[in-house]
C-alpha positions in Angstrom: 12.6 -32.8 -19.6 13.9 -29.4 -20.6 10.6 -28.6 -22.2 8.8 -29.3 -18.9 11.3 -27.1 -17.0 10.8 -24.3 -19.4 7.0 -24.6 -19.3 7.2 -24.5 -15.5 9.4 -21.4 -15.6 6.9 -19.8 -17.9 4.0 -20.6 -15.5 6.0 -19.1 -12.6 6.8 -16.0 -14.5 3.2 -15.6 -15.7 1.8 -16.0 -12.2 4.4 -13.5 -10.8 3.5 -10.9 -13.5 -0.2 -11.5 -12.8 0.2 -11.0 -9.1 2.2 -7.8 -9.6 -0.4 -6.5 -12.0 -3.1 -7.3 -9.5 -1.4 -5.5 -6.7 -0.7 -2.4 -9.0 -4.4 -2.5 -10.1 -5.6 -2.6 -6.5 -3.2 0.2 -5.6 -4.3 2.5 -8.4 -8.0 1.6 -8.6 -8.8 1.0 -5.0 -6.2 2.9 -3.0 -8.6 3.1 0.1 -9.0 -0.6 0.3 -5.2 -1.1 -0.4 -4.3 1.3 2.4 -6.7 -0.4 4.8 -5.3 -3.9 4.0 -1.7 -2.7 4.2 -2.2 -1.0 7.6 -4.2 -4.0 8.9 -1.4 -6.3 8.0 1.3 -3.9 9.4 -0.7 -3.5 12.7 -1.1 -7.2 13.1 2.6 -7.9 12.5 3.7 -5.0 14.8 1.3 -6.2 17.5 2.9 -9.7 17.3 6.5 -8.4 17.2 6.4 -5.6 19.8 3.8 -6.8 22.2 4.3 -10.6 21.8 0.6 -11.3 21.8 -0.9 -14.5 20.5 -1.0 -14.6 16.7 -4.8 -15.2 16.7 -5.2 -11.9 18.7 -2.9 -10.1 16.3 -5.1 -11.3 13.4 -8.2 -9.9 15.1 -6.4 -6.6 15.8 -5.3 -6.4 12.1 -8.9 -7.2 11.0 -10.3 -4.5 13.4 -7.8 -1.9 12.0 -8.9 -2.8 8.5 -12.6 -2.4 9.3 -12.0 0.8 11.3 -10.0 2.4 8.5 -12.6 1.4 5.9 -15.3 2.9 8.1 -13.4 6.1 8.8 -12.5 6.7 5.2 -16.2 6.6 4.3 -16.9 9.6 6.5 -16.2 13.1 5.2 -13.7 14.2 7.9 -12.1 10.8 8.3 -11.5 10.6 4.6 -9.6 13.9 4.5 -7.6 13.2 7.6 -6.6 9.7 6.7 -6.4 10.4 3.0 -4.0 13.3 3.5 -1.9 11.5 6.1 -1.6 8.3 3.9 -0.8 10.4 0.8 2.0 12.0 2.8 3.3 8.6 3.9 3.3 7.2 0.3 4.9 10.5 -0.9 7.7 10.0 1.7 8.2 6.4 0.7 8.4 7.2 -3.0 10.7 10.2 -2.2 13.0 8.0 -0.1 13.1 5.5 -3.0 14.1 8.2 -5.4 16.7 9.5 -2.8 18.3 6.0 -2.7 18.2 5.5 -6.4 19.7 8.9 -7.2 22.7 8.5 -4.8 21.4 10.8 -2.1 20.3 13.7 -4.2 17.9 15.8 -2.1 16.4 17.6 -5.1 15.0 14.3 -6.5 13.6 13.5 -3.0 11.7 16.8 -2.8 10.5 16.7 -6.5 9.3 13.0 -6.3 7.8 13.6 -2.8 5.8 16.6 -4.0 4.6 15.0 -7.2 3.7 11.7 -5.6 1.7 13.5 -2.9 -0.4 15.2 -5.5 -0.9 11.9 -7.4 -1.7 9.9 -4.3 -4.2 12.5 -3.1 -5.9 12.5 -6.5 -6.0 8.6 -6.3 -7.7 8.8 -2.9 -10.3 11.3 -4.2 -10.9 9.2 -7.3 -11.4 6.1 -5.2 -13.8 7.9 -2.9 -15.8 9.3 -5.8 -16.0 5.8 -7.4 -17.3 4.2 -4.2 
């Protein structure tokens, strides 16, 4: 019985690691699609929470945001506007994470924020050139 429990635990761990690797791969390799999916989900959840619309309408709104962002990021001006804004958002998220981990050290916030902005912008450009 212990063998079956251990085998089950191995499967759960393997699936969790596989899922995490998939998300990281999508994040690094296809940041434009990842951003569009994330903002589509966020817009659907916020639509449901703040406006108390029917969940089916929220799914449609989230899908529309996803398609709109994918379309806009395939245009020249839309790519630069959305790419720079989302790179700044990711930079602030990573900077706040560093701020919390470093016990409220503002130097870490600014350093991580600046570096992650450059990295995220380069990921956006790389994903655009690949598409």
